MINU-893622 format. One line per field, with one value per residue (C-alpha): residue number from 1; residue in three letters; x, y, z. Coordinates in steps of 0.5 Angstrom, whole numbers, plus 2048, in hexadecimal, padded with zeros to 3 digits. Layout:
i: NUM,...
aa: ALA,...
u: X,...
v: Y,...
w: Z,...
//
This chain:
i: 1,2,3,4,5,6,7,8,9,10,11,12,13,14,15,16,17,18,19,20,21,22,23,24,25,26,27,28,29,30,31,32,33,34,35,36,37,38,39,40,41,42,43,44,45,46,47,48,49,50,51,52,53,54,55,56,57,58,59,60,61,62,63,64,65,66,67,68,69,70,71,72,73,74,75,76,77,78,79,80,81,82,83,84,85,86,87,88,89,90,91,92,93,94,95,96,97,98,99,100,101,102,103,104,105,106,107,108,109,110,111,112,113,114,115,116,117,118,119,120,121,122,123,124,125,126,127,128,129,130,131,132,133,134,135,136,137,138,139,140,141,142,143,144,145,146,147,148,149,150,151,152,153,154,155,156,157,158,159,160,161,162,163,164,165,166,167,168,169,170,171,172,173,174,175,176,177,178,179,180,181,182,183,184,185,186,187,188,189,190,191,192,193,194,195,196,197,198,199,200,201,202,203,204,205,206,207,208,209,210,211,212,213,214,215,216,217,218,219,220,221,222,223,224,225,226,227,228,229,230,231,232,233,234,235,236,237,238,239,240,241,242,243,244,245,246,247,248,249,250,251,252,253,254,255,256,257,258,259,260,261,262,263,264,265,266,267,268,269,270,271,272,273,274,275,276,277,278,279,280,281,282,283,284,285,286,287,288,289,290,291,292,293,294,295,296,297,298,299,300,301,302,303,304,305,306,307,308,309,310,311,312,313,314,315,316,317,318,319,320,321,322,323,324,325,326,327,328,329,330,331,332,333,334,335,336,337,338,339,340,341,342,343,344,345,346,347,348,349,350,351,352,353,354,355,356,357,358,359,360,361,362,363,364,365,366,367,368,369,370,371,372,373,374,375,376,377,378,379,380,381,382,383,384,385,386,387,388,389,390,391,392,393,394,395,396,397,398,399,400,401,402,403,404,405,406,407,408,409,410,411,412,413,414,415,416,417,418,419,420,421,422,423,424,425,426,427,428,429,430,431,432,433,434,435,436,437,438,439,440,441,442,443,444,445,446,447,448,449,450,451,452,453,454,455,456,457,458,459,460,461,462,463,464,465,466,467,468,469,470,471,472,473,474,475,476,477,478,479,480,481,482,483,484,485,486,487,488,489,490,491,492,493,494
aa: ASN,MET,LYS,PRO,PRO,GLN,SER,VAL,TYR,VAL,ASN,VAL,GLN,THR,GLN,LYS,ASP,PHE,HIS,VAL,LEU,ARG,GLN,THR,VAL,GLU,GLY,ASN,LEU,ASP,THR,LYS,GLU,TYR,SER,LEU,SER,THR,ILE,THR,ALA,TYR,CYS,ASP,GLU,LEU,MET,SER,TYR,LEU,THR,ILE,TYR,TYR,GLY,LEU,GLU,ASP,ALA,VAL,ILE,ARG,LEU,PHE,LEU,TRP,ARG,GLY,GLY,LYS,GLU,VAL,PHE,ILE,PRO,ALA,PRO,ASP,LEU,ALA,THR,LYS,SER,ILE,LYS,TRP,ILE,GLY,PHE,ARG,PHE,PRO,LEU,THR,SER,VAL,ILE,ALA,PHE,LEU,SER,ILE,ILE,ASN,LEU,VAL,GLU,LYS,PRO,ASP,LEU,ILE,PRO,SER,PHE,LEU,PHE,ALA,SER,ALA,GLY,TRP,LEU,LEU,VAL,LEU,THR,ALA,GLY,TRP,ARG,ARG,GLU,ASN,PRO,ASN,PRO,PHE,MET,TRP,CYS,LYS,ASN,PHE,GLN,TYR,PHE,VAL,PHE,ALA,LEU,VAL,PHE,GLY,ARG,GLY,PRO,GLY,PRO,GLN,THR,ILE,ASP,PRO,LYS,GLN,TRP,ALA,GLU,VAL,LYS,ALA,ASN,ALA,ASN,ASN,SER,ASN,TYR,TRP,GLN,ALA,ARG,VAL,VAL,ARG,ALA,GLU,GLU,LYS,ALA,LYS,GLN,ARG,ALA,GLU,GLU,TYR,ARG,LYS,GLU,GLN,GLU,GLU,TYR,LEU,ARG,GLU,LEU,GLU,GLU,ILE,GLY,ASP,VAL,THR,ASP,ASP,LEU,VAL,GLY,TYR,SER,ALA,GLY,PHE,GLY,ILE,ASP,PRO,ILE,ARG,ALA,TYR,LEU,PHE,PRO,ILE,GLN,GLN,TYR,LEU,GLY,VAL,ALA,CYS,ASN,TRP,VAL,ARG,VAL,VAL,LYS,ASN,ILE,LEU,THR,TRP,GLU,GLU,SER,TYR,ILE,SER,PHE,LEU,ILE,SER,THR,THR,CYS,PHE,VAL,LEU,SER,PHE,ALA,VAL,PHE,PHE,VAL,PRO,TRP,ALA,PHE,CYS,ILE,LYS,TRP,THR,LEU,ARG,ILE,ILE,VAL,TRP,CYS,ALA,PHE,GLY,PRO,TRP,MET,LYS,LEU,ALA,ASP,ILE,PHE,TYR,PHE,SER,THR,LEU,GLU,ASN,SER,ASP,SER,GLU,LYS,GLU,ARG,LYS,ASN,LYS,MET,LYS,LEU,GLU,ARG,GLU,LYS,LYS,LEU,LYS,GLN,HIS,LYS,GLN,GLU,THR,GLN,LEU,LYS,ARG,GLU,LYS,ALA,GLY,LYS,LEU,ARG,ASP,PHE,LYS,GLN,TYR,MET,PHE,GLY,GLU,HIS,ILE,CYS,ARG,VAL,ASN,ILE,LEU,LYS,GLU,ASP,ARG,TYR,TYR,ASP,LEU,PRO,LEU,ASP,THR,SER,SER,ALA,THR,PRO,TYR,SER,ASN,MET,ARG,LYS,SER,LEU,GLY,THR,LEU,CYS,ILE,GLU,GLU,ALA,GLY,CYS,GLY,LEU,THR,ARG,ILE,GLU,GLY,GLN,GLN,LEU,GLU,GLY,GLU,LEU,ILE,PRO,LYS,ILE,CYS,VAL,VAL,PRO,ALA,ASN,LYS,VAL,ARG,ALA,GLY,GLN,VAL,THR,THR,ARG,THR,GLU,LEU,LEU,ASN,SER,ASN,SER,PRO,GLY,LYS,ILE,TYR,SER,GLY,LYS,ASP,ASP,SER,ALA,ILE,SER,ALA,ALA,ILE,LYS,VAL,GLY,SER,ILE,LEU,VAL,GLY,ALA,GLY,ALA,ILE,THR,MET,TYR,GLY,ILE,PRO,LEU,LEU,SER,TYR,ILE,ALA,ARG,LEU,VAL,ILE,PRO,LYS
u: 85E,85C,863,863,866,86D,86F,871,876,877,87D,87E,884,882,87F,879,877,877,872,86E,86E,86D,867,864,865,864,860,862,863,86B,86A,872,872,86F,869,863,85F,861,85E,858,857,857,853,84E,84E,84D,847,844,843,83E,839,838,834,82E,82F,82E,828,825,827,824,81E,81C,81E,819,814,814,815,818,81B,81B,815,811,80C,806,800,7F9,7F3,7F0,7E9,7E8,7EC,7EB,7F3,7F8,7FD,803,803,80A,80B,811,812,816,81A,820,81A,817,81E,820,819,819,821,81F,819,81D,823,81F,81C,823,829,82E,82D,830,837,834,830,836,83A,834,832,839,839,832,834,839,834,82F,835,836,82F,82E,834,830,82A,82D,82B,832,834,83C,83A,839,83E,83F,83A,839,835,83B,840,83B,83A,841,843,83E,83F,846,844,840,83A,83D,83D,837,837,835,832,832,82B,829,82C,82A,823,824,826,821,81B,81F,81B,820,826,828,825,82C,82E,828,828,82F,82D,827,82B,831,82C,829,830,832,82B,82D,834,832,82D,833,838,833,832,83A,83A,835,839,840,83D,83B,842,845,840,843,84A,850,852,85A,85F,865,86A,86E,86C,86D,86E,86E,875,878,877,878,872,874,86E,871,874,86D,869,86D,86C,865,865,868,863,85D,860,860,859,857,85A,857,850,850,852,84C,848,84A,849,842,840,843,848,84D,847,84C,84D,846,844,849,847,83F,841,845,83F,83A,83E,840,838,837,83C,83B,833,834,838,834,837,833,835,83D,83C,839,83E,844,841,840,847,84A,846,847,84E,851,84C,84C,84F,854,858,85A,85E,861,863,867,86A,86B,86B,86E,874,875,879,87E,87F,885,881,87D,884,886,87F,881,888,885,880,885,88A,884,882,889,889,883,885,88C,888,883,889,88D,886,885,88C,88C,885,888,88E,88A,885,88B,88F,888,887,88E,88E,887,88A,890,88C,886,887,888,881,87D,875,871,86B,865,862,85B,857,859,856,851,84E,84C,84C,845,843,83E,837,838,83D,83C,83F,83F,842,848,848,84E,84E,84D,854,857,85B,861,860,85E,864,869,866,867,86E,870,872,873,872,877,876,878,87A,878,87C,87B,881,883,889,88D,894,893,88C,88A,884,87E,87C,875,875,871,86D,869,865,865,866,860,85D,85E,85D,85C,856,852,84C,850,850,84B,845,848,84F,852,854,84D,84A,84F,851,84B,84B,853,851,856,853,855,851,84B,84B,84B,846,841,843,841,83B,839,83B,837,831,832,833,82D,828,82B,82B,827,821,820,821,81C,817,818,818,811,80F,810,80D,807,802,7FF
v: 7AA,7A4,7A0,79A,79B,799,792,792,78D,78C,789,786,784,77D,777,777,77E,77C,776,77B,780,77B,778,77F,780,77A,776,76F,76C,76C,76D,76C,765,75F,75C,758,75B,762,75F,75C,763,767,762,762,76A,76A,765,769,76F,76B,76D,773,76F,76F,777,777,773,777,77D,77B,778,77F,783,77F,77D,785,783,787,78E,794,795,79B,79F,7A2,7A6,7A2,7A5,7A1,7A1,79F,7A4,7A9,7AB,7A9,7A3,7A1,79A,797,792,78F,793,78F,795,790,78C,793,795,78F,78E,796,795,78E,790,796,792,78D,793,796,791,797,798,791,793,799,794,78F,795,797,790,78F,796,794,78D,790,796,790,78C,792,793,78B,78C,792,78E,78A,78B,78A,791,78F,78B,792,795,79C,79C,7A0,7A5,7A7,7A8,7AC,7B0,7B1,7B3,7B8,7BB,7B9,7B4,7AE,7AE,7AD,7A6,7A4,7A1,79A,798,791,791,794,78F,789,78C,78C,785,782,786,784,77F,77D,77E,776,776,775,76F,76C,76C,769,764,761,761,75D,758,757,756,751,74D,74D,74B,745,743,743,73F,73A,739,738,733,72F,72F,72E,728,725,726,722,71C,71C,71D,720,71E,720,71D,720,71B,720,721,728,729,730,732,738,73F,746,74A,749,74E,754,756,756,759,75E,762,761,764,76A,76B,769,76F,774,772,773,77A,77C,779,77D,783,783,781,787,78B,789,789,790,78E,792,797,79C,797,795,79D,79E,798,79A,7A1,79F,79A,7A0,7A5,7A0,79E,7A6,7A7,7A1,7A2,7A7,7A3,7A0,799,797,79C,79B,793,793,798,795,78E,791,794,78D,789,78E,78F,788,783,787,785,78A,786,782,789,789,782,783,78A,789,782,77E,782,782,77B,77C,784,787,78C,786,783,78A,78B,784,786,78D,789,785,78A,78E,788,786,78E,78D,787,78A,790,78B,787,78D,790,789,789,790,78F,788,78C,791,78C,788,78F,791,78A,78A,791,790,789,78D,793,790,788,782,77F,783,782,786,789,789,78F,78C,788,781,77E,778,77A,780,782,784,788,784,785,789,78D,795,79A,7A2,7A7,7AA,7B2,7B6,7BC,7C3,7C7,7CE,7CF,7D0,7C9,7C5,7C8,7C6,7BF,7BE,7C1,7BB,7BF,7BB,7B4,7AF,7AC,7A5,7A4,79E,799,79C,79E,7A3,7A4,7A1,7A1,7A0,79F,7A3,7A3,7A7,7AD,7AF,7B6,7B8,7BE,7BC,7C3,7C5,7CC,7D1,7CD,7CE,7C7,7C0,7BF,7C5,7C1,7C1,7C8,7CC,7D0,7D7,7D5,7D9,7D3,7D0,7D7,7D8,7D1,7CE,7C7,7C7,7C8,7CC,7D0,7CB,7C5,7CA,7CC,7C4,7C2,7C8,7C7,7BF,7C0,7C5,7C0,7BB,7BF,7C1,7BA,7B7,7BD,7BC,7B4,7B1,7B5,7B3,7AC,7AC,7AF,7AA,7A4,7A7,7A7,7A0,79D,7A2,7A1,7A7
w: 7F4,7F0,7F1,7F6,7FC,7FD,800,807,80A,812,815,81C,820,822,81F,824,823,81B,81C,820,81A,815,818,819,812,80E,813,816,80F,80D,806,805,807,804,808,806,80B,808,801,805,808,801,7FE,804,803,7FC,7FD,802,7FD,7F9,7FE,7FA,7F6,7FB,7FB,7F4,7F3,7F9,7F5,7EE,7F1,7F5,7EE,7EA,7EF,7F1,7F8,7FE,7FD,801,806,804,808,805,808,809,80C,812,812,819,81C,817,816,811,813,80F,80C,80B,805,801,7FB,7F6,7F3,7F0,7EC,7EA,7E7,7E4,7E0,7DE,7DB,7D8,7D4,7D2,7D0,7CC,7C8,7C7,7C7,7C6,7CE,7CF,7D1,7D5,7D9,7DA,7DE,7E2,7E4,7E7,7EB,7ED,7EF,7F4,7F6,7F8,7FC,800,802,803,808,80B,80C,811,818,81B,81A,81B,814,811,80C,808,803,7FC,7FF,804,7FF,7FB,801,803,7FC,7FC,803,804,80A,80A,810,817,81A,81F,826,826,82D,82F,832,82B,827,82B,82A,823,823,827,822,81C,818,813,817,816,80F,80C,811,810,809,808,80E,809,803,807,809,802,800,805,804,7FC,7FE,803,7FD,7F8,7FE,7FF,7F7,7F7,7FC,7F9,7F2,7F6,7F9,7F2,7F0,7F6,7F4,7ED,7EF,7ED,7E6,7E3,7DF,7E2,7E4,7E8,7EF,7F3,7FA,7FD,7FF,803,801,803,800,7F9,7F7,7FA,7F4,7F0,7F6,7F9,7F2,7F3,7FA,7F8,7F2,7F7,7FC,7F6,7F4,7FB,7FC,7F6,7F7,7FE,7FB,7F6,7FC,800,7FA,7F9,800,801,806,801,801,7FD,7F7,7F7,7F7,7F1,7ED,7EE,7EC,7E6,7E4,7E4,7E1,7DB,7DB,7DA,7D5,7D0,7D0,7CB,7C6,7C0,7C1,7BB,7B6,7B9,7B8,7B2,7AE,7B1,7AF,7A8,7A7,7A9,7A4,79F,7A0,7A2,79E,797,790,791,796,790,78E,795,795,78E,790,797,79B,795,795,79D,79E,798,799,79C,79F,7A3,7A5,7A8,7AB,7AF,7B1,7B3,7B8,7BA,7BC,7C0,7C3,7C6,7C8,7CC,7CF,7D1,7D4,7D8,7DB,7DD,7E0,7E4,7E6,7E9,7ED,7EF,7F2,7F5,7F8,7FB,7FE,801,804,807,80A,80D,810,813,816,818,819,815,814,80F,80D,808,80A,806,802,801,806,805,80B,80B,812,815,81C,81E,825,829,82A,831,82E,82D,829,82A,825,828,829,82A,82E,82B,82B,82A,824,827,82B,825,821,826,826,81F,81F,823,829,82F,82B,82A,823,821,81A,816,812,80B,808,802,7FE,7F9,7FB,802,804,80B,80F,80C,810,810,812,818,815,80F,80E,807,804,806,80C,813,816,813,818,818,81B,822,822,827,823,824,822,81D,819,819,816,811,80F,80C,80A,809,801,7FD,7F8,7F2,7F6,7F8,7F0,7EE,7F3,7F1,7EA,7EA,7ED,7E8,7E2,7E6,7E6,7DF,7DD,7E1,7DE,7D7,7D6,7DD,7DC,7D5,7D6,7DC,7D8,7D2,7D7,7DA,7D3,7D2,7D8,7D9,7D3,7D0
//
């Protein structure tokens, strides 16, 4: 299901609970009230994102100077011990791929659209890899390989155990664990030094202006009078725009850093698919013939005939007046329909709000669908993580638990219904047709449900998976192998 999730609103009874709820959802800043401190906080946040410049600078230097990369081990003979030892070195895989792609792109400009889409997807994949290289395992994320594994096998790799002692050793042995902090500190020190030099120059310039004195020919004197923040009407809209900008920047940052890993995977996969699709489009041929058709049709001498027989008769003809009247009626009809739809949506939203306030509480707060938090809570260095493992159960016990026997379910605040909204009741049993249970991994190995259920795939879904594997293998065989051989012929001299 590619539709965005439905908006969720939470109601509470008291003002105190509402303050706690709003601070949990929106943070310390009250975006609904005007405040200079809120504007300053938004500006500081937007300025803090400029530190991405240092990351881009380092990435460009690594790419062009063939630095860094994955650590690769190759066997080498050790004459002293007469054995084989493995020597590790940093292999600049990204620089190699960029070099091969660009030399091929120079020879074939038709591949520019495919190259752009592939570069966007590859950039997201590299971002996930950069996060996986962090020595702190709590900073890791689900990368591209995880989702590919989940699509092929139905489930991604399981979580790993994080031992606090092991994490402390990794942190102590990490040579570049504080590299980013030191990089930002050095840049800030340089910026402060430049700012101090500029301040001294400005002070000297202002001192010279004071010696000259103030020159004005205005005969009226002004005095500061009493005011009640007259700039509020101008700054509050700016505060709202800054809030929207900060929220969107946070969402984009979370997608680029794989905090929203599902969206990042969808975008990167879409980029790779589009790159593969437009690879076979003859762009030079299409652009050339499109421009030819436009030039020959729109700039030829026969446009004089079009002017005589069509365009010159439009303004004074009755058909033109009828056409304008018809367009006006259609525009009025669409505007009327839009007004009715807007009024219905407004009435529906007002009725739903009144029902929720009557049933659950007067104060209401909207919960964010996407992650819009500025700060994230990370575990301490002494924290640990252990995968949760459920006990194996028999088929009867698991079916009774999934049916909700002996459990008390507290329904949420989601309402459904048009005339009289009611609480949305979620069925306790979500087993699909043809399945024994939804969680077959909890069954005993000798349980009948474990033996006959397989991986909870119906015949249709299993056929789709097998078919997709066959189609992918055929596409790689038909297009991928010739492409690799062509690149090899370009790189390797005869």
